[in-house]
BAKOL-828960 format. One record per residue (C-alpha): residue in three letters; y, z, x. Coordinates in steps of 0.02 Angstrom, whole numbers, plus 50000, padded with zeros to 5 digits. Example, Ala and Ser with C-alpha at 12.3 -4.5 7.8 and 13.67 -1.06 7.14 Angstrom:
['Ala'; [49775; 50390; 50615]]
['Ser'; [49947; 50357; 50684]]
% end
This chain:
['Met'; [52206; 47681; 53041]]
['Ala'; [52297; 47596; 52897]]
['Trp'; [52411; 47695; 52783]]
['Thr'; [52406; 47660; 52595]]
['Gln'; [52569; 47652; 52500]]
['Ile'; [52608; 47773; 52358]]
['Tyr'; [52733; 47729; 52222]]
['Asp'; [52755; 47889; 52122]]
['Pro'; [52783; 48031; 52247]]
['Ala'; [52884; 48135; 52123]]
['Gly'; [52758; 48129; 51980]]
['Gly'; [52864; 48018; 51866]]
['Ala'; [52924; 47838; 51875]]
['Leu'; [53108; 47877; 51841]]
['Leu'; [53120; 48027; 51958]]
['Ser'; [53031; 47932; 52097]]
['Ala'; [53149; 47785; 52070]]
['Leu'; [53299; 47900; 52083]]
['Leu'; [53234; 47964; 52249]]
['Ala'; [53201; 47787; 52311]]
['Gly'; [53377; 47738; 52259]]
['Ile'; [53461; 47873; 52365]]
['Pro'; [53491; 47755; 52513]]
['Leu'; [53569; 47628; 52394]]
['Phe'; [53675; 47761; 52309]]
['Ala'; [53733; 47815; 52481]]
['Leu'; [53775; 47636; 52525]]
['Phe'; [53879; 47622; 52366]]
['Tyr'; [53968; 47787; 52400]]
['Met'; [54008; 47743; 52580]]
['Leu'; [54073; 47570; 52537]]
['Ala'; [54155; 47588; 52367]]
['Val'; [54216; 47769; 52373]]
['Arg'; [54235; 47814; 52556]]
['Arg'; [54279; 47633; 52601]]
['Ala'; [54181; 47657; 52762]]
['Lys'; [54149; 47514; 52881]]
['Gly'; [53992; 47413; 52848]]
['His'; [53895; 47472; 53000]]
['Tyr'; [53931; 47655; 52961]]
['Ala'; [53873; 47632; 52781]]
['Ala'; [53717; 47537; 52837]]
['Ala'; [53675; 47669; 52967]]
['Thr'; [53689; 47807; 52836]]
['Ala'; [53573; 47713; 52718]]
['Val'; [53448; 47679; 52859]]
['Ile'; [53439; 47862; 52910]]
['Leu'; [53413; 47919; 52730]]
['Ser'; [53281; 47787; 52695]]
['Phe'; [53187; 47833; 52854]]
['Leu'; [53185; 48018; 52809]]
['Leu'; [53129; 47980; 52631]]
['Ala'; [52994; 47859; 52688]]
['Val'; [52920; 47988; 52806]]
['Leu'; [52948; 48151; 52713]]
['Val'; [52928; 48097; 52531]]
['Trp'; [52825; 47937; 52533]]
['Gly'; [52716; 48003; 52675]]
['Met'; [52733; 47851; 52788]]
['Pro'; [52682; 47884; 52969]]
['Val'; [52833; 47899; 53084]]
['Gly'; [52775; 47762; 53203]]
['Thr'; [52741; 47641; 53061]]
['Ala'; [52908; 47677; 52981]]
['Phe'; [53000; 47649; 53145]]
['Ser'; [52904; 47488; 53177]]
['Ser'; [52948; 47419; 53004]]
['Leu'; [53131; 47461; 53035]]
['Ile'; [53133; 47368; 53201]]
['Tyr'; [53034; 47224; 53124]]
['Gly'; [53169; 47199; 52993]]
['Ala'; [53307; 47212; 53122]]
['Ala'; [53219; 47078; 53226]]
['Phe'; [53222; 46961; 53076]]
['Gly'; [53406; 46999; 53061]]
['Leu'; [53434; 46947; 53242]]
['Phe'; [53328; 46790; 53227]]
['Pro'; [53349; 46677; 53136]]
['Ile'; [53488; 46755; 53030]]
['Ile'; [53615; 46813; 53160]]
['Trp'; [53574; 46662; 53267]]
['Ile'; [53642; 46553; 53126]]
['Val'; [53793; 46664; 53096]]
['Ile'; [53849; 46668; 53279]]
['Thr'; [53832; 46482; 53307]]
['Ala'; [53917; 46436; 53142]]
['Val'; [54068; 46548; 53174]]
['Trp'; [54071; 46486; 53355]]
['Val'; [54096; 46306; 53298]]
['Tyr'; [54238; 46361; 53184]]
['Asn'; [54319; 46462; 53324]]
['Met'; [54312; 46312; 53441]]
['Thr'; [54404; 46203; 53315]]
['Val'; [54538; 46337; 53300]]
['Glu'; [54556; 46361; 53488]]
['Ser'; [54565; 46174; 53520]]
['Gly'; [54698; 46151; 53385]]
['Glu'; [54589; 46033; 53285]]
['Phe'; [54578; 46152; 53138]]
['Glu'; [54765; 46135; 53112]]
['His'; [54740; 45949; 53082]]
['Ile'; [54603; 45989; 52956]]
['Lys'; [54724; 46103; 52863]]
['Gln'; [54863; 45974; 52869]]
['Ser'; [54749; 45836; 52804]]
['Leu'; [54706; 45942; 52652]]
['Ala'; [54879; 46013; 52619]]
['Arg'; [54965; 45843; 52621]]
['Leu'; [54856; 45764; 52489]]
['Thr'; [54959; 45832; 52343]]
['Asp'; [55106; 45946; 52299]]
['Asp'; [55027; 46003; 52136]]
['Arg'; [54973; 46185; 52148]]
['Arg'; [54823; 46157; 52033]]
['Leu'; [54755; 46017; 52142]]
['Gln'; [54791; 46114; 52301]]
['Ala'; [54688; 46258; 52232]]
['Ile'; [54543; 46141; 52192]]
['Phe'; [54552; 46056; 52361]]
['Ile'; [54574; 46210; 52469]]
['Ala'; [54505; 46361; 52375]]
['Phe'; [54359; 46269; 52294]]
['Ala'; [54310; 46118; 52399]]
['Phe'; [54366; 46167; 52574]]
['Gly'; [54321; 46349; 52544]]
['Ser'; [54145; 46293; 52497]]
['Phe'; [54136; 46194; 52659]]
['Ile'; [54185; 46346; 52763]]
['Glu'; [54063; 46453; 52663]]
['Gly'; [53926; 46329; 52703]]
['Thr'; [53962; 46324; 52889]]
['Ala'; [54013; 46504; 52925]]
['Gly'; [54009; 46617; 52772]]
['Phe'; [54020; 46806; 52789]]
['Gly'; [54201; 46823; 52731]]
['Thr'; [54268; 46678; 52834]]
['Pro'; [54307; 46558; 52688]]
['Val'; [54412; 46681; 52588]]
['Ala'; [54510; 46732; 52743]]
['Ile'; [54547; 46552; 52790]]
['Thr'; [54583; 46477; 52619]]
['Ala'; [54688; 46624; 52557]]
['Ala'; [54796; 46616; 52713]]
['Met'; [54812; 46427; 52693]]
['Leu'; [54870; 46442; 52512]]
['Val'; [54999; 46575; 52557]]
['Gly'; [55057; 46462; 52697]]
['Leu'; [55081; 46324; 52568]]
['Gly'; [55188; 46438; 52459]]
['Phe'; [55064; 46517; 52338]]
['Gln'; [55101; 46689; 52272]]
['Pro'; [54992; 46807; 52376]]
['Leu'; [54900; 46889; 52230]]
['Tyr'; [54857; 46721; 52153]]
['Ala'; [54806; 46651; 52323]]
['Ala'; [54687; 46796; 52354]]
['Gly'; [54619; 46803; 52176]]
['Ile'; [54593; 46615; 52159]]
['Cys'; [54502; 46605; 52326]]
['Leu'; [54387; 46748; 52278]]
['Ile'; [54344; 46665; 52111]]
['Ala'; [54320; 46495; 52193]]
['Asn'; [54203; 46570; 52322]]
['Thr'; [54077; 46602; 52184]]
['Ala'; [54003; 46427; 52180]]
['Pro'; [53942; 46412; 52361]]
['Val'; [53892; 46590; 52408]]
['Ala'; [53703; 46575; 52382]]
['Phe'; [53693; 46432; 52507]]
['Gly'; [53824; 46501; 52627]]
['Ala'; [53810; 46508; 52816]]
['Ile'; [53686; 46364; 52824]]
['Gly'; [53579; 46436; 52683]]
['Val'; [53555; 46610; 52758]]
['Pro'; [53548; 46704; 52590]]
['Val'; [53407; 46595; 52523]]
['Ile'; [53316; 46598; 52690]]
['Val'; [53323; 46789; 52689]]
['Ala'; [53263; 46793; 52509]]
['Gly'; [53113; 46690; 52561]]
['Gln'; [53073; 46801; 52710]]
['Val'; [53087; 46963; 52614]]
['Ser'; [52991; 46903; 52461]]
['Gly'; [52861; 46802; 52555]]
['Phe'; [52902; 46645; 52455]]
['Ser'; [52949; 46473; 52519]]
['Asp'; [53138; 46461; 52542]]
['Leu'; [53128; 46282; 52475]]
['Thr'; [53057; 46345; 52310]]
['Ile'; [53194; 46477; 52296]]
['Ser'; [53324; 46346; 52342]]
['Gln'; [53260; 46233; 52203]]
['Ile'; [53274; 46369; 52071]]
['Val'; [53446; 46427; 52129]]
['Gly'; [53493; 46243; 52126]]
['Arg'; [53445; 46238; 51943]]
['Gln'; [53555; 46386; 51900]]
['Leu'; [53716; 46382; 52001]]
['Pro'; [53765; 46201; 51963]]
['Phe'; [53796; 46256; 51782]]
['Leu'; [53923; 46379; 51851]]
['Ser'; [53990; 46266; 51989]]
['Val'; [54036; 46128; 51867]]
['Ile'; [54158; 46241; 51774]]
['Val'; [54235; 46335; 51921]]
['Pro'; [54375; 46206; 51951]]
['Leu'; [54424; 46219; 51767]]
['Trp'; [54412; 46408; 51777]]
['Leu'; [54532; 46411; 51925]]
['Cys'; [54660; 46301; 51839]]
['Val'; [54654; 46400; 51676]]
['Val'; [54681; 46562; 51774]]
['Met'; [54832; 46485; 51860]]
['Cys'; [54921; 46396; 51718]]
['Gly'; [54826; 46411; 51554]]
['Phe'; [54712; 46290; 51464]]
['Arg'; [54845; 46165; 51408]]
['Arg'; [54918; 46141; 51581]]
['Ala'; [54742; 46132; 51654]]
['Met'; [54703; 45984; 51540]]
['Glu'; [54843; 45887; 51628]]
['Val'; [54730; 45876; 51782]]
['Leu'; [54566; 45855; 51688]]
['Pro'; [54516; 45700; 51789]]
['Ala'; [54525; 45800; 51951]]
['Ile'; [54437; 45949; 51872]]
['Ala'; [54296; 45837; 51809]]
['Val'; [54276; 45744; 51973]]
['Ala'; [54273; 45905; 52075]]
['Gly'; [54155; 45998; 51959]]
['Ile'; [54033; 45857; 51932]]
['Ser'; [54033; 45800; 52114]]
['Phe'; [53999; 45975; 52177]]
['Ala'; [53871; 46025; 52046]]
['Ala'; [53772; 45862; 52059]]
['Ser'; [53771; 45869; 52250]]
['Gln'; [53722; 46052; 52248]]
['Phe'; [53575; 46013; 52135]]
['Leu'; [53515; 45865; 52237]]
['Phe'; [53525; 45944; 52409]]
['Ser'; [53455; 46112; 52355]]
['Asn'; [53307; 46030; 52269]]
['Phe'; [53266; 45887; 52386]]
['His'; [53321; 45950; 52558]]
['Gly'; [53324; 46139; 52557]]
['Pro'; [53448; 46283; 52570]]
['Thr'; [53541; 46232; 52728]]
['Leu'; [53652; 46090; 52670]]
['Pro'; [53700; 46109; 52485]]
['Asp'; [53870; 46187; 52522]]
['Ile'; [53918; 46075; 52667]]
['Met'; [53871; 45912; 52584]]
['Ser'; [53933; 45961; 52411]]
['Ala'; [54101; 46009; 52484]]
['Leu'; [54118; 45850; 52587]]
['Ile'; [54067; 45740; 52441]]
['Thr'; [54190; 45832; 52328]]
['Ile'; [54333; 45813; 52452]]
['Val'; [54298; 45627; 52473]]
['Ala'; [54285; 45602; 52284]]
['Leu'; [54452; 45690; 52256]]
['Val'; [54537; 45590; 52393]]
['Leu'; [54475; 45428; 52314]]
['Leu'; [54531; 45488; 52142]]
['Leu'; [54708; 45523; 52204]]
['Arg'; [54720; 45343; 52264]]
['Val'; [54711; 45281; 52085]]
['Trp'; [54772; 45431; 51984]]
['Lys'; [54910; 45560; 51996]]
['Pro'; [54955; 45701; 51875]]
['Ala'; [55097; 45653; 51759]]
['Arg'; [55190; 45811; 51805]]
['Ile'; [55185; 45914; 51965]]
['Trp'; [55151; 46096; 51922]]
['Arg'; [55214; 46242; 52026]]
['Phe'; [55229; 46428; 51996]]
['Ala'; [55378; 46487; 51891]]
['Gly'; [55540; 46489; 51990]]
['Glu'; [55462; 46398; 52136]]
['Ser'; [55551; 46253; 52221]]
['Ala'; [55464; 46103; 52297]]
['Ser'; [55384; 46140; 52464]]
['Val'; [55401; 46023; 52611]]
['Leu'; [55278; 46016; 52755]]
['Glu'; [55361; 45998; 52924]]
['Gly'; [55321; 45862; 53048]]
['Ala'; [55238; 45694; 53032]]
['Pro'; [55067; 45690; 52950]]
['Pro'; [54918; 45671; 53068]]
['Ser'; [54850; 45495; 53082]]
['Ala'; [54684; 45446; 53006]]
['Gly'; [54606; 45441; 53180]]
['Val'; [54666; 45617; 53219]]
['Val'; [54601; 45682; 53053]]
['Leu'; [54432; 45600; 53079]]
['Arg'; [54422; 45672; 53255]]
['Ala'; [54468; 45846; 53190]]
['Trp'; [54329; 45838; 53061]]
['Gly'; [54210; 45772; 53194]]
['Pro'; [54128; 45940; 53240]]
['Tyr'; [54086; 45974; 53059]]
['Ile'; [54022; 45798; 53030]]
['Ile'; [53909; 45817; 53181]]
['Leu'; [53856; 45989; 53120]]
['Ala'; [53811; 45919; 52949]]
['Val'; [53707; 45780; 53028]]
['Met'; [53616; 45900; 53144]]
['Val'; [53579; 46026; 53008]]
['Phe'; [53520; 45885; 52895]]
['Leu'; [53397; 45826; 53028]]
['Trp'; [53336; 46003; 53064]]
['Gly'; [53306; 46027; 52878]]
['Leu'; [53188; 45880; 52863]]
['Pro'; [53007; 45942; 52863]]
['Gln'; [52949; 45793; 52967]]
['Phe'; [53081; 45825; 53101]]
['Lys'; [53050; 46012; 53099]]
['Asn'; [52863; 45983; 53122]]
['Leu'; [52900; 45865; 53267]]
['Leu'; [53004; 45999; 53354]]
['Asn'; [52875; 46134; 53320]]
['Ala'; [52739; 46024; 53398]]
['Ile'; [52825; 46034; 53567]]
['Pro'; [52728; 46157; 53679]]
['Gly'; [52813; 46326; 53684]]
['Ala'; [52932; 46287; 53540]]
['Val'; [52849; 46412; 53423]]
['Val'; [52789; 46586; 53469]]
['Thr'; [52699; 46685; 53333]]
['Phe'; [52630; 46860; 53353]]
['Ala'; [52576; 47010; 53252]]
['Trp'; [52711; 47143; 53250]]
['Pro'; [52648; 47292; 53351]]
['Gly'; [52622; 47454; 53257]]
['Leu'; [52643; 47372; 53087]]
['Asp'; [52528; 47223; 53059]]
['Gly'; [52371; 47288; 52974]]
['Met'; [52441; 47465; 52968]]
['Val'; [52502; 47463; 52787]]
['His'; [52398; 47434; 52631]]
['Lys'; [52463; 47401; 52455]]
['Ala'; [52390; 47494; 52307]]
['Ala'; [52384; 47478; 52118]]
['Pro'; [52483; 47436; 52015]]
['Ile'; [52572; 47327; 52145]]
['Leu'; [52407; 47262; 52213]]
['Ala'; [52319; 47147; 52090]]
['Ala'; [52132; 47172; 52069]]
['Gly'; [52027; 47079; 52196]]
['Lys'; [52175; 47043; 52313]]
['Asp'; [52183; 47087; 52498]]
['Pro'; [52273; 47255; 52513]]
['Asn'; [52334; 47219; 52689]]
['Tyr'; [52524; 47203; 52705]]
['Pro'; [52540; 47082; 52853]]
['Ala'; [52681; 47084; 52981]]
['Met'; [52693; 46923; 53081]]
['Phe'; [52846; 46870; 53180]]
['Thr'; [52882; 46686; 53215]]
['Phe'; [53004; 46639; 53352]]
['Asn'; [53034; 46453; 53322]]
['Trp'; [53181; 46441; 53440]]
['Leu'; [53193; 46251; 53441]]
['Ser'; [53177; 46213; 53255]]
['Ala'; [53287; 46358; 53199]]
['Gly'; [53445; 46313; 53105]]
['Gly'; [53553; 46406; 53231]]
['Thr'; [53490; 46293; 53370]]
['Ala'; [53545; 46140; 53272]]
['Ile'; [53719; 46215; 53255]]
['Leu'; [53723; 46263; 53440]]
['Leu'; [53684; 46084; 53491]]
['Ala'; [53811; 46017; 53366]]
['Gly'; [53943; 46128; 53445]]
['Phe'; [53908; 46063; 53620]]
['Phe'; [53900; 45882; 53559]]
['Ser'; [54073; 45909; 53481]]
['Val'; [54160; 45969; 53639]]
['Pro'; [54201; 45792; 53705]]
['Phe'; [54291; 45755; 53540]]
['Met'; [54411; 45901; 53563]]
['Pro'; [54559; 45850; 53673]]
['Gly'; [54590; 45971; 53815]]
['Tyr'; [54433; 46069; 53777]]
['Ser'; [54289; 46089; 53900]]
['Phe'; [54111; 46152; 53905]]
['Gly'; [54171; 46302; 54005]]
['Lys'; [54291; 46347; 53866]]
['Ala'; [54153; 46322; 53739]]
['Val'; [54038; 46444; 53830]]
['Ala'; [54180; 46571; 53845]]
['Cys'; [54217; 46549; 53660]]
['Phe'; [54033; 46582; 53621]]
['Ala'; [54041; 46746; 53716]]
['Arg'; [54201; 46796; 53625]]
['Thr'; [54121; 46751; 53459]]
['Ala'; [53973; 46863; 53495]]
['Val'; [54092; 47006; 53536]]
['Gln'; [54197; 46967; 53381]]
['Leu'; [54041; 46979; 53272]]
['Arg'; [53967; 47133; 53355]]
['Phe'; [53991; 47244; 53203]]
['Pro'; [53932; 47115; 53074]]
['Ile'; [53781; 47085; 53189]]
['Leu'; [53744; 47271; 53191]]
['Thr'; [53768; 47283; 53003]]
['Ile'; [53654; 47135; 52964]]
['Ala'; [53518; 47200; 53080]]
['Met'; [53524; 47373; 52999]]
['Ile'; [53527; 47304; 52822]]
['Leu'; [53373; 47196; 52859]]
['Gly'; [53292; 47346; 52941]]
['Leu'; [53330; 47450; 52786]]
['Ala'; [53256; 47315; 52674]]
['Tyr'; [53094; 47301; 52772]]
['Leu'; [53076; 47490; 52785]]
['Met'; [53097; 47506; 52597]]
['Asn'; [52972; 47365; 52569]]
['Tyr'; [52836; 47429; 52687]]
['Ser'; [52856; 47611; 52635]]
['Gly'; [52835; 47564; 52451]]
['Met'; [53009; 47624; 52401]]
['Ser'; [53060; 47450; 52340]]
['Ser'; [52901; 47443; 52236]]
['Thr'; [52943; 47614; 52164]]
['Leu'; [53111; 47548; 52107]]
['Gly'; [53026; 47392; 52040]]
['Ile'; [52901; 47494; 51940]]
['Ala'; [53046; 47587; 51858]]
['Phe'; [53122; 47420; 51809]]
['Thr'; [52958; 47369; 51728]]
['Leu'; [53006; 47493; 51592]]
['Thr'; [53128; 47360; 51532]]
['Gly'; [52975; 47253; 51493]]
['Ser'; [53012; 47081; 51424]]
['Leu'; [53199; 47110; 51448]]
['Phe'; [53185; 47119; 51638]]
['Pro'; [53237; 46935; 51659]]
['Leu'; [53402; 46984; 51578]]
['Phe'; [53428; 47125; 51704]]
['Ser'; [53361; 47034; 51858]]
['Pro'; [53527; 46949; 51906]]
['Leu'; [53617; 47116; 51885]]
['Leu'; [53521; 47183; 52035]]
['Gly'; [53589; 47041; 52141]]
['Trp'; [53764; 47071; 52073]]
['Leu'; [53751; 47256; 52114]]
['Gly'; [53683; 47219; 52288]]
['Val'; [53828; 47103; 52332]]
['Phe'; [53954; 47226; 52260]]
['Leu'; [53880; 47361; 52372]]
['Thr'; [53858; 47260; 52531]]
['Gly'; [53983; 47117; 52513]]
['Ser'; [53846; 46994; 52559]]
['Asp'; [53721; 46891; 52459]]
['Thr'; [53614; 46894; 52616]]
['Ser'; [53610; 47084; 52620]]
['Ser'; [53581; 47094; 52433]]
['Asn'; [53432; 46979; 52448]]
['Ala'; [53366; 47081; 52593]]
['Leu'; [53379; 47240; 52491]]
['Phe'; [53312; 47184; 52324]]
['Cys'; [53207; 47025; 52335]]
['Gly'; [53049; 47121; 52378]]
['Met'; [53077; 47232; 52228]]
['Gln'; [53118; 47082; 52118]]
['Arg'; [52951; 47003; 52159]]
['Ser'; [52853; 47164; 52130]]
['Thr'; [52937; 47198; 51963]]
['Ala'; [52920; 47020; 51901]]
['Glu'; [52734; 47017; 51941]]
['Val'; [52708; 47175; 51838]]
['Val'; [52809; 47122; 51684]]
['Gly'; [52742; 46944; 51683]]
['Met'; [52902; 46855; 51736]]
['Asp'; [52891; 46711; 51858]]
['Pro'; [52922; 46805; 52023]]
['His'; [53002; 46651; 52103]]
['Leu'; [53132; 46651; 51963]]
['Ala'; [53166; 46838; 51988]]
['Val'; [53195; 46815; 52175]]
['Ala'; [53309; 46665; 52145]]
['Ala'; [53404; 46758; 52008]]
['Asn'; [53443; 46896; 52133]]
['Ser'; [53536; 46769; 52238]]
['Ser'; [53617; 46679; 52091]]
['Gly'; [53672; 46842; 52011]]
['Gly'; [53736; 46902; 52178]]
['Val'; [53865; 46764; 52196]]
['Thr'; [53964; 46832; 52049]]
['Gly'; [53980; 47002; 52132]]
['Lys'; [54061; 46932; 52288]]
['Met'; [54236; 46927; 52212]]
['Ile'; [54238; 47114; 52173]]
['Ser'; [54150; 47183; 52327]]
['Pro'; [54261; 47300; 52428]]
['Gln'; [54231; 47199; 52586]]
['Ser'; [54283; 47034; 52508]]
['Ile'; [54437; 47110; 52429]]
['Ser'; [54484; 47189; 52596]]
['Val'; [54468; 47021; 52683]]
['Ala'; [54574; 46936; 52550]]
['Thr'; [54712; 47067; 52554]]
['Ala'; [54719; 47062; 52743]]
['Ala'; [54733; 46872; 52742]]
['Thr'; [54875; 46873; 52615]]
['Asn'; [54970; 47027; 52677]]
['Leu'; [54924; 47126; 52521]]
['Val'; [54847; 47276; 52609]]
['Gly'; [54868; 47425; 52493]]
['Gln'; [54853; 47319; 52335]]
['Glu'; [54663; 47311; 52333]]
['Gly'; [54662; 47392; 52160]]
['Asn'; [54770; 47254; 52088]]
['Leu'; [54659; 47120; 52161]]
['Phe'; [54502; 47209; 52098]]
['Arg'; [54573; 47210; 51922]]
['Phe'; [54621; 47026; 51941]]
['Thr'; [54442; 46974; 51978]]
['Leu'; [54338; 47102; 51881]]
['Gly'; [54339; 47014; 51712]]
['His'; [54293; 46847; 51791]]
['Ser'; [54150; 46929; 51886]]
['Val'; [54078; 47009; 51729]]
['Ala'; [54092; 46849; 51627]]
['Met'; [54005; 46743; 51759]]
['Thr'; [53870; 46875; 51784]]
['Leu'; [53830; 46878; 51598]]
['Phe'; [53815; 46688; 51602]]
['Ile'; [53685; 46696; 51742]]
['Cys'; [53592; 46838; 51653]]
['Val'; [53576; 46738; 51492]]
['Leu'; [53525; 46580; 51587]]
['Thr'; [53390; 46675; 51683]]
['Tyr'; [53324; 46752; 51524]]
['Leu'; [53313; 46581; 51442]]
['Gln'; [53231; 46504; 51596]]
['Ser'; [53099; 46639; 51591]]
['Gly'; [53056; 46585; 51414]]
['Val'; [53108; 46434; 51313]]
['Leu'; [53189; 46345; 51462]]
['His'; [53047; 46378; 51584]]
['Trp'; [53021; 46190; 51595]]
['Met'; [53181; 46182; 51699]]
['Leu'; [53097; 46270; 51846]]
['Pro'; [53003; 46177; 51984]]
% end
């Protein structure tokens, strides 16, 4: 027998919302105050949400457990499948020594610290975010900048700020894909809206980085590079997010930006090389890698970009899905048909049934494209073998065991809150903001990323609530879901997890407070920009949306 959701178990919208928010408050406390590990924080939030769903919202125990496992299953496939394969490709390039050539090829392009920051923190960091995500880009780029002679605090802070532009499309588009799954919307539609918000931020990030480093006047000395980087990235991000989908905007925007900057430096150089005060010229040891070696080193990522591009084409995806056995779809046991929505979440005349269908499209999944790209790349890695690749895959899975557990629990938490009605309870409370909700919508994403350190987890937590709230207040629900992801990117630089990764990479452990203060103002300013843009797009600029 189906169970019908209730949204006001405490007899008041605000009190019920406070109860529904307990798992999120606990997540904040565990992460920001206790500085607990992600899987401990997620487990605490899951236990609290389960108890609340059963004891306060009256959800049957079996249904609650089934919704929790249903969400965790979505975390495992396709989300974690993408994460494991993407990090595996990166690990292979490191083990084979090819990643060192990639670093050398970027570091030798210029001695100017401003240009190195644009190349490495912004462009290359965006590429790593697009292929791996989940803290990898900040760890890599911050360590690279310190290795090149950057002051550790600036290296960490600049990389955190630069990581803003690509986060929503990180890890082969996982955040947007999750937003689509949780909200029930097409991830292409969400990708298109995010792609009509973030480019306005992306185009100014290179300038932002340079001004932070050396002030506005010195930044103007490299204006050609700033303009080329910002425009190349923003334009590519818009095109790929709108006409291909969420999987390639970061990868292709980063590659196009790097190529554009390399071409620019063939015809233009800054009139004066800028370095930090008191710093002498740095000299890289050894002969530079040849063009052939550099091209070979980038080979795995070029193959990955091609494979992901093909897998993202609807015609190719349909061709793969048409193969017998390539897609398995089934109703989730103990959940499908067991939950009914109610007013005011359920519109009059609509089907109250809250479906629960799981699709296992193992061949057309993005992670499969990355897996094949990794194996296709092995012959291009000197001294590397398929046996080493398989062993590396196993080590990668072990390396990611705690992030895997965390992601699965966060997705389980999100689905439990959605099916129990707790997310809708929170959404109903936000309807009290009325016509101002579009202004607050990105703040939920910002808060979610601050709490969890992940735009993916933030979307899993809040996108269901964003849709419910938007439908009640009359805001375009697609815009609300997209704004959660766009607003979330600006919280990445102040999340405890991101700051911990950055301090570890730059040997600043113990100075997390200094780094938090370094990035806080930038995070707030960028968040306000997204809030105002979302508010305008919900009204006078609604024509900008697809």
